[in-house]
N, C-alpha and C positions, 0 to 999 in steps of 0.2 A: 560516451555510449554506450548502452551496455553489453553485458560480454552476451556472443552469439554471434546470429548470424543472421540479418537485416541485408532484406531486397528492397531495390529498389520499389518494385509497388513500394509498401513494408510504407515508405518516406512517404510515397505522393498521396496513398494515403492517407495517413497520419497530418498530410498540408489541412483539413479540411476544421483542422483545432485549433484551441485561443492557440496564444505563442509559451501562457504557464504552463498548461498543457504536455506542451514538445520538448519545452526547457526544462521541464521533468522528464520528459522520457530523455530524450539526449542526453540529460547529465541526473541520474537519479538519484538523492540523499539518500542513505544507510543502509542501500544495499548487502546483500551475504550476512556472513552465518556468526551469531555470537555465543564467544564460548561462554557455556556454564548462566542459561536466562534464568531469572524469575520466574515465570510465564512467558505460554509456547501457545496462539491459537492459529489455528489451523481453518483454512475455507476452500472447499473444492475437496478431490481425494490428490497426491499426486501422485503420478505417475497417469492419476488417467482421467487429460483434458485440463483446463485453467485450476492453479490452486495457487493460494498464497500460503505461506509461511509467517507470521509473524512470530520477533521474539522479543519482549524487554523486560529491564535490568530495572529492575523497581529499587529507592530509597523511601521508607514509614507512605510507602502507598504512593509516591511521584514516579513521576515513571521517566528514570535516570538517563537512558538509553535503550534505542529502539530497532529492529536490524527485521530489513525481509528480503527471504527467499520468495521469486513468480513463477512459474509458467506461464505467456499469456498475452495475448495482444498490447501493442505500445499502452493502448492508453491504464491497463490491469500496471505494464508498470511503474506509470506517470505516478498515479495510485496511488502506489504502492511509497511511493515516492513520499508523497503531501501527504495520504496517513500517519505517516510517520513523520515530519516536521510540525504539524497538528497538534500527534502527541507526548513531542517531547517537553517535557517539564510540565504535562497535567498530573493529575489523579487520576487514579481507578475511572471515579465515576465520570470522572470529565470524559475521560476516556470508551467508556460504552455509554453516554449518552449523544456520542457524532451522531450524523445521522447520516444515510447515503445522500442525500438534500446537500442538504455539509459540505462533505467531501466535493461534490461535482460544484459545488459555488468553489471552493475553493482552489478547483481545475482553472478559473476560469468558463464552468460551458455554461449555455441560458439553458440545455434540457437535458435528461437525466444520461447520463448514457450505464447501460448497458454490464458493459468490463466493473462497473465504477462501486456494486451491489456482492464484486465476489470482496475485491479488498474493506468494504465493510463491517463484512461478519469476519473478520477475523480477531476486533478486539472481540467482539462481543465472545464468540473460543473462547476468551482468556480465563473467561468468570468461574469456569468450571474449572479452572489447573490448578495449582497450590504452588 
């Protein structure tokens, strides 16, 4: 379970989602801080509502490792987890080409979920970082 306080309402509300999304929510992958990242993407504004910080370690423009930190709903936690799994071992160009639809589908969702858009924005933000 991600760090933080999760009430019974949150878990019951999450019951409407796919097993894949629930797995990423209850056992998020690659969540946490990264020491000395090569790229950092930020979606939203930390301290002012939902946000995601995505950190990448690169080896010759290949994503060697990815970590994220987020504050948002359970879908946001799950989407960040799924996103890191999609981009690790891929090129920066592949990372940037992931669509919100692709991320949503990777979570086993049949419709777009608004919160996945926040996560999708974070790799795009890495374009401008050096």
